[in-house]
C-alpha positions as CSV (number, residue, x, y, z in Angstrom):
1,M,-13.8,13.7,-8.7
2,S,-10.4,13.4,-6.8
3,E,-8.3,10.2,-6.9
4,I,-9.4,9.2,-3.3
5,A,-12.9,9.9,-4.0
6,Q,-12.8,7.6,-7.1
7,L,-11.1,4.9,-5.1
8,K,-13.6,5.1,-2.3
9,T,-16.5,5.0,-4.7
10,A,-15.1,1.9,-6.4
11,A,-14.4,0.3,-3.1
12,D,-18.0,1.1,-1.9
13,R,-19.4,-0.5,-4.9
14,F,-17.4,-3.7,-4.3
15,T,-18.5,-3.8,-0.7
16,T,-22.1,-3.4,-1.7
17,E,-21.9,-6.5,-3.9
18,V,-20.1,-8.5,-1.2
19,D,-22.7,-7.4,1.3
20,N,-25.6,-8.7,-0.7
21,D,-24.2,-12.2,-0.5
22,I,-23.4,-12.3,3.2
23,D,-25.4,-14.4,5.6
24,Y,-25.3,-12.2,8.8
25,S,-26.5,-14.9,11.2
26,A,-24.2,-16.7,13.6
27,H,-21.4,-18.5,11.7
28,G,-22.6,-17.1,8.5
29,G,-20.4,-15.6,5.8
30,V,-20.6,-15.4,2.1
31,R,-23.4,-17.9,1.2
32,W,-21.7,-19.4,-2.0
33,W,-18.5,-20.1,-0.1
34,K,-20.1,-22.4,2.6
35,N,-20.1,-25.5,0.3
36,S,-16.4,-25.4,-0.1
37,L,-15.2,-23.8,3.2
38,G,-17.8,-24.8,5.8
39,K,-19.7,-22.5,8.1
40,D,-16.8,-21.5,10.4
41,N,-14.1,-20.7,7.7
42,A,-16.7,-18.9,5.7
43,G,-17.5,-16.4,8.5
44,L,-14.0,-15.9,9.4
45,L,-12.7,-15.3,5.8
46,T,-15.7,-13.1,5.2
47,S,-14.7,-10.9,8.2
48,Y,-11.1,-10.8,7.0
49,L,-12.1,-9.6,3.4
50,D,-14.2,-6.9,4.9
51,A,-11.2,-5.7,7.0
52,L,-8.9,-5.8,3.9
53,V,-11.2,-3.3,2.0
54,K,-11.3,-1.0,4.9
55,G,-7.5,-1.3,5.4
56,V,-6.8,-0.3,1.8
57,T,-8.7,3.0,2.0
58,Q,-7.3,3.7,5.5
59,S,-3.7,3.2,4.3
60,I,-4.4,5.7,1.5
61,D,-5.8,8.2,3.9
62,D,-2.8,7.7,6.1
63,A,-0.4,8.3,3.1
64,I,-2.0,11.6,2.2
65,F,-1.8,12.6,5.9
66,S,2.1,11.8,5.7
67,I,2.5,13.9,2.6
68,D,0.8,16.9,4.1
69,E,2.8,16.5,7.4
70,F,6.2,16.2,5.3
71,A,5.2,19.5,3.4
72,E,4.5,21.3,6.5
73,S,7.7,20.1,8.2
74,Q,9.8,21.0,5.2
75,K,8.3,24.6,5.1
76,R,8.9,24.9,8.9
77,W,12.5,23.7,8.4
78,N,13.1,26.5,5.8
79,Y,11.4,29.1,7.9
80,T,13.4,28.1,11.0
81,A,16.6,28.3,9.0
82,S,15.7,31.7,7.6
83,Q,15.2,33.1,11.1
84,L,18.7,32.0,12.1
85,M,20.3,34.2,9.6
86,T,22.1,37.3,10.9
87,A,22.0,40.7,9.1
88,G,24.0,40.5,5.8
89,Q,24.4,36.8,6.0
90,K,23.8,34.9,2.8
91,W,22.4,31.4,2.0
92,N,25.7,29.6,1.4
93,L,27.6,26.6,2.6
94,D,29.1,28.6,5.7
95,F,25.6,29.4,6.7
96,L,24.4,25.8,6.5
97,R,27.4,24.7,8.5
98,S,26.4,27.0,11.3
99,T,22.9,25.4,11.5
100,Y,24.2,21.9,12.1
101,G,23.2,20.7,15.6
102,N,20.3,23.2,15.9
103,P,17.6,21.4,17.8
104,K,14.7,22.7,15.9
105,L,16.2,21.9,12.6
106,E,17.2,18.5,13.7
107,R,13.7,17.9,14.8
108,R,12.1,19.1,11.4
109,T,14.7,16.9,9.6
110,R,13.7,13.8,11.6
111,L,10.0,14.6,10.9
112,M,10.6,14.9,7.2
113,T,12.3,11.6,7.1
114,M,9.7,9.9,9.3
115,H,6.8,11.2,7.2
116,S,8.3,10.4,3.8
117,E,8.9,6.9,5.0
118,Q,5.4,6.6,6.3
119,C,3.9,7.9,3.0
120,L,5.6,5.2,0.9
121,S,5.1,2.5,3.6
122,N,1.3,3.2,3.7
123,L,1.1,3.3,-0.1
124,V,2.8,-0.2,-0.3
125,T,0.6,-1.5,2.4
126,A,-2.5,-0.4,0.5
127,Q,-1.2,-2.3,-2.4
128,D,-0.3,-5.4,-0.3
129,R,-3.9,-5.4,1.1
130,I,-5.6,-5.3,-2.2
131,G,-3.3,-8.0,-3.4
132,A,-4.5,-10.3,-0.6
133,L,-8.0,-9.3,-1.4
134,A,-7.5,-10.1,-5.1
135,L,-6.4,-13.5,-4.1
136,I,-9.5,-14.2,-2.1
137,V,-11.9,-12.9,-4.6
138,A,-10.2,-14.8,-7.4
139,G,-10.1,-18.1,-5.4
140,W,-6.5,-18.8,-5.8
141,D,-5.3,-21.8,-4.0
142,F,-2.5,-21.4,-1.6
143,K,0.0,-24.2,-1.7
144,R,2.0,-23.1,1.4
145,D,0.9,-20.1,3.3
146,T,-2.6,-18.9,4.0
147,V,-4.1,-15.5,2.8
148,L,-2.9,-14.0,6.2
149,K,0.5,-13.8,4.7
150,A,-0.6,-12.9,1.1
151,A,0.5,-9.5,-0.3
152,W,1.0,-7.8,-3.6
153,N,3.9,-10.0,-4.9
154,Q,1.8,-13.1,-4.5
155,F,-1.0,-11.5,-6.3
156,A,1.3,-10.3,-9.2
157,G,3.0,-13.7,-9.3
158,A,-0.4,-15.5,-9.7
159,A,-1.6,-13.0,-12.2
160,K,1.5,-13.4,-14.4
161,K,0.8,-17.1,-14.6
162,L,-2.6,-16.5,-16.3
163,N,-0.9,-14.7,-19.2
164,P,-3.3,-11.7,-19.3
165,A,-1.4,-10.2,-22.4
166,E,-4.0,-12.0,-24.4
167,L,-6.4,-9.2,-23.6
168,S,-4.1,-6.5,-25.1
169,A,-3.9,-8.5,-28.3
170,G,-7.7,-8.6,-28.6
171,S,-7.9,-12.3,-28.9
172,T,-10.5,-14.6,-27.2
173,P,-9.4,-15.2,-23.7
174,K,-8.4,-18.7,-22.9
175,A,-10.7,-21.0,-20.8
176,I,-9.2,-20.7,-17.3
177,T,-12.2,-21.9,-15.8
178,K,-15.4,-23.9,-17.0
179,D,-17.4,-20.5,-17.0
180,P,-16.4,-18.0,-19.8
181,D,-17.4,-15.0,-17.8
182,V,-15.4,-15.9,-14.8
183,S,-12.3,-16.7,-17.0
184,A,-12.8,-13.2,-18.7
185,A,-13.0,-11.4,-15.3
186,L,-10.0,-13.2,-14.0
187,L,-7.9,-12.1,-17.0
188,K,-9.0,-8.4,-16.6
189,L,-8.0,-8.6,-12.9
190,A,-4.6,-10.1,-13.8
191,Y,-3.9,-7.6,-16.6
192,I,-3.4,-4.7,-14.1
193,P,-0.2,-5.8,-12.2
194,E,1.4,-6.6,-15.5
195,H,0.6,-3.2,-16.8
196,S,1.2,-1.0,-13.8
197,D,3.1,1.7,-16.0
198,D,-0.4,2.5,-17.4
199,Y,-1.0,4.5,-14.2
200,G,2.2,6.6,-14.1
201,P,5.7,7.2,-15.3
202,C,7.9,4.2,-16.4
203,E,8.6,1.9,-13.4
204,W,6.9,4.1,-10.8
205,L,5.5,1.0,-9.0
206,K,8.8,-0.8,-8.9
207,W,10.6,2.4,-7.8
208,L,8.0,2.8,-4.9
209,R,8.3,-0.7,-3.7
210,E,12.0,-0.8,-3.9
211,T,12.4,2.6,-2.3
212,R,10.1,1.5,0.6
213,N,11.9,-1.7,1.2
214,S,15.3,0.0,1.2
215,Q,13.9,2.4,3.8
216,I,12.5,-0.3,6.1
217,H,14.9,-3.3,5.6
218,R,18.5,-1.7,4.8
219,A,21.0,0.7,6.2
220,R,19.7,4.2,6.2
221,S,20.9,6.3,3.2
222,L,22.1,9.8,3.2
223,R,19.1,12.0,2.4
224,P,20.3,14.5,-0.3
225,V,19.3,18.2,0.1
226,L,18.9,20.4,-3.0
227,H,18.0,24.1,-3.0
228,E,16.1,26.3,-5.3
229,E,16.7,30.0,-5.3
230,N,13.8,32.2,-4.6
231,R,13.3,35.8,-6.1
232,D,14.6,37.5,-3.0
233,G,17.8,35.7,-3.2
234,S,17.0,33.2,-0.4
235,Y,16.8,29.5,-0.9
236,F,14.3,26.8,-0.4
237,Y,15.8,23.4,0.5
238,H,14.3,20.1,-0.6
239,N,15.0,16.7,0.8
240,V,15.0,14.8,-2.5
241,F,15.1,10.9,-3.2
242,W,17.7,8.7,-4.7
243,K,16.9,7.5,-8.3
244,D,18.1,4.0,-7.9
245,P,16.8,2.4,-4.6
246,S,18.2,-1.1,-5.6
247,R,21.7,0.2,-4.5
248,F,23.1,1.6,-1.3
249,F,23.9,5.3,-2.0
250,I,27.5,4.8,-1.4
251,Q,27.6,1.9,-3.9
252,S,26.1,4.2,-6.6
253,L,28.7,6.9,-5.8
254,A,31.6,4.4,-5.9
255,S,30.6,2.6,-9.0
256,R,32.9,3.4,-11.8
257,D,30.4,2.5,-14.5
258,Q,27.9,5.0,-13.3
259,P,26.9,7.6,-15.9
260,Y,27.1,10.4,-13.5
261,R,30.8,10.5,-14.0
262,K,30.5,11.3,-17.7
263,K,27.4,13.4,-17.9
264,E,27.2,17.2,-17.3
265,R,24.7,16.9,-14.6
266,G,27.1,14.9,-12.5
267,L,25.7,13.7,-9.2
268,Y,22.3,15.1,-10.1
269,S,21.9,12.2,-12.4
270,L,21.8,9.9,-9.3
271,L,18.9,11.8,-7.8
272,L,15.3,12.6,-8.5
273,V,15.8,16.3,-9.1
274,R,12.0,16.8,-8.3
275,D,10.1,18.5,-5.6
276,P,9.7,15.5,-3.1
277,V,6.2,16.6,-2.2
278,E,5.2,16.3,-5.7
279,V,6.9,13.0,-6.1
280,M,5.0,11.5,-3.2
281,Q,1.7,13.1,-4.6
282,G,2.4,11.5,-7.9
283,L,2.9,8.1,-6.2
284,Y,-0.3,8.7,-4.3
285,E,-2.4,9.4,-7.4
286,S,-0.8,6.6,-9.5
287,T,-1.6,4.2,-6.7
288,C,-5.2,5.4,-6.2
289,A,-5.8,5.1,-10.0
290,M,-4.5,1.6,-10.0
291,L,-6.4,0.5,-7.0
292,S,-9.7,2.0,-8.2
293,D,-9.4,-0.1,-11.5
294,L,-8.5,-3.1,-9.4
295,F,-11.7,-2.7,-7.3
296,I,-13.7,-2.2,-10.5
297,H,-12.4,-5.5,-11.8
298,L,-12.7,-7.2,-8.4
299,T,-16.4,-6.2,-8.5
300,G,-16.9,-7.8,-12.0
301,L,-15.1,-10.8,-10.9
302,W,-17.3,-11.2,-7.8
303,V,-20.5,-10.9,-9.8
304,A,-19.2,-13.5,-12.3
305,R,-18.4,-15.9,-9.6
306,R,-21.6,-15.4,-7.7
307,K,-23.5,-16.5,-10.9
308,A,-21.3,-19.5,-11.4
309,P,-19.9,-20.5,-7.8
310,G,-18.8,-23.8,-9.0
311,A,-16.4,-22.5,-11.6
312,V,-13.8,-21.6,-8.9
313,P,-14.6,-23.3,-5.6
314,Q,-13.3,-21.2,-2.7
315,P,-10.0,-23.0,-1.6
316,L,-10.0,-24.3,2.0
317,S,-6.3,-23.6,2.0
318,Q,-6.9,-19.8,2.1
319,W,-7.7,-19.8,5.9
320,P,-5.6,-21.3,8.7
321,D,-6.7,-24.5,10.3
322,L,-8.7,-23.6,13.5
323,G,-7.4,-26.7,15.2
324,S,-3.7,-25.4,15.1
325,K,-2.9,-23.8,18.3
326,V,-0.3,-20.9,18.7
327,S,1.0,-20.1,22.1
328,W,2.8,-16.9,22.9
329,C,4.7,-16.5,26.1
330,F,5.4,-12.8,25.7
331,D,3.4,-10.9,28.1
332,G,4.5,-7.3,27.5
333,Y,6.5,-4.9,29.7
334,G,5.7,-2.5,32.5
335,R,2.9,-2.6,35.1
336,E,-0.3,-4.5,34.4
337,L,-3.2,-2.0,33.9
338,K,-6.0,-2.0,36.5
339,V,-9.0,-2.4,34.3
340,R,-12.5,-3.5,35.2
341,P,-14.6,-5.9,32.9
342,G,-17.0,-4.0,31.0
343,T,-18.9,-3.6,27.7
344,V,-17.0,-3.2,24.5
345,V,-18.8,-0.7,22.2
346,L,-18.7,-1.5,18.5
347,N,-20.3,0.1,15.5
348,P,-22.9,-1.8,13.8
349,S,-20.9,-3.0,10.9
350,D,-18.2,-4.4,13.0
351,S,-20.6,-6.0,15.4
352,R,-22.4,-7.9,12.5
353,L,-19.0,-9.3,11.1
354,L,-18.1,-10.5,14.7
355,R,-21.3,-12.4,14.8
356,V,-20.8,-13.8,11.4
357,A,-17.3,-15.1,12.7
358,G,-18.9,-16.7,15.6
359,V,-17.0,-14.6,18.2
360,F,-19.8,-13.8,20.9
361,D,-20.3,-16.1,23.9
362,D,-24.0,-16.7,23.1
363,Q,-23.2,-18.2,19.7
């Protein structure tokens, strides 16, 4: 079974367990949440939980799409470059200089940058969504923000406070709650973010999240290009990644204490000298494996909490106060569309959840 198939199977099993506990009547929601959340908040939080599960798998699907598009753009870049060669011309620095400014190559380069950034961003988004989902299922109390602002880092921080290292030592889990099964399930869930290296090479998760953050929030780095020689003497060019995303690339080059100044590999020691498609594929597989296990433990925790709903009352702080009004003055750009009031068509699953949340006029 492929990585994505395993992930979707685990997500489906979790969804089935949750679905068994949902009251699909107006202002319904998870039945054993209502005592602590009330009918309105229970329905809204239930709808958000369902959207998070769907969002996790959608982000993973988008990531593999971006990998495929990157690979295709890289192949087309190399093919276009080969077509620009004149008779007797060689793949060397002079030839590469002659390709600068070529509109087709510029387009391919932009597509490669865009798709690699989208791949990493989608993988991190999937992690952030399951992080928020884990906080809901675990019933963690939010002291400041609601679950709408929760992500992976909040989940990892909360998990670290539970000291899940006890599980690896084989000792009896500490009594986090009054119910031993809920306590054990919480620790199993909390174990994963503390041991992410079990799902890939050392610091793969840290590298992924740091690289994504540097791509989105910092100045754009130079994208290094390395080439491999083919049997016919031509070259295949790869847009590779930097090894240390915590530094701006010029900072890495300028630092006098960098080991690349002393090693035989020189500048290569600053780069991931790996096929970028295989790097992204590996990050995808590691993420899928980690998320699959998270869904398995989320299912176990859900079942345990269902049997002992009083062990961890669902915190009211997880959902924003319905009484708080937020007004936005922004009304868009351009002309207003001429649309006629009509019927909105929804699939049955979404329609049921909207009814649970009390959205329809007849409720």
